[in-house]
C-alpha positions, 0 to 999 in steps of 0.5 A: 785886592779884587780883579776889576779891568778898569782902567788903573794909572800907575804912575811911576816914581822914577820920574817922581823928585828923589829927594822928596819921595814920601811926598811925592807920593802921597801928592799922586795917590791923593791926586788920582793916582791907582797904584804906585810903580817902583822901578828898580834896575841892577844896572847889569840886566839893564842898563841903569840903576835904581832902588834896593829893598831898603827904599822899597822899604821906605817908600812903602810908609807911604803907600796907602794903595797899592805898592807896584815893584816891577823888578829890571834885575837878574838873577832874581830869585835870591830877592824875592824875599826881601822884596816881601820883607819892604812890602811889595804887593805885586812883584814883576820879574821879566821872562828874560832873567833868568831860565827858570821863570815858573820856579820864579813865579811860584816863588813870588806867588809863595811868599806872599806878593801877587805875582807880575811877568814883565814882556821886553818889546824882543820877546815874543808871547810862545811861552806866556801861555805855559805860566799864565797860571801862575801869573797876576799880570802882564806888563808888557814892555813898549820901550826897552827896560833901563830908562824914563822919558822913551818913545812909545814902541807902536809894534807891541800894539798888537802884541797886547792885543794878541796877549789880551785873546790869550788871557781870556776870562781868565784875572789878569791884569795887562800892564804896559810901560813906556811911551804911555800918555794921552796919545797912545794911552788910548792904543793900548787901552782899546788892546786890551790893557788896563793898567797904564804906567807913566812917568814923565806923563805924570810928573811932568809940569808938577811939583808937591807945591803944585799937585793939582798938576799931578791930577790934571795929567792922571784925569788926562791919561785915564780920559784918553785911555776910556775914550773919553773927549780929546783928552789932549 
C-alpha cells in the first residue's frame, strides 16, 4: 500500500450487524469505505469483549481494501502472531497496554504487518517521539476506549495538531477513533488526521439491503472532512 495523506474513511464493524458481517463488509467497501476497522477488546484492558483471531480471520475473506485491526487488549505480544496469521494489514497496540511498547511495535513489523500506536485521551505525546521510527500510524482516541457511540472529546483536537507537527514529513498516518461524524470530521482533519474511524455515523439508518445509505454517510463524512459544502 503506497502512502498518501488523502482522507480515508475506516468504518468500524463494531457498529455493523453482528449476524451478517460478511455482507456488511462487502457493502461498506462497495459504498466507498477505504479501510475496514476491526475493534478487538478483551474485557480486561477495556470493559467490553468483542473479537478474537478466529473472527478476524473470518472477516479477512470479505475484505478487499485494507484491514485495520485495533487491539484494545493487554498483553499484546502473545497474540501478534495470531493476528498476523488471521490476515491483519495493520495491527495497532495501545501505548498503555504494557511496559515494552517499543518491543511490541518491533514485533508487529517483524510479523509482516504495519504497526499502529494508539493513545488514550489521558495519555500525552511525550513518549511518542521515541517511537515514530517504528510506527506507521498513530491513533488518537477521541473517546475512552471500550464502547461505540460515545461523545467526542474535543480536547484531543489540540493533541492531533501537536502530533502532526511532531510527525513532520514522515510517512505516518494519524487516525482518529471516537465520535467521528460530519460535525467532528472537519475538526480532526484540519488538525492533521487523515484516517477517520466512524461506526454509528456510517452504519446509522442503513443495512445490507439499504447499503446506499452507508454510501451517503461515508460521502458526507469525507466531504465534511475535506471542507466540501455543508455535508450535513
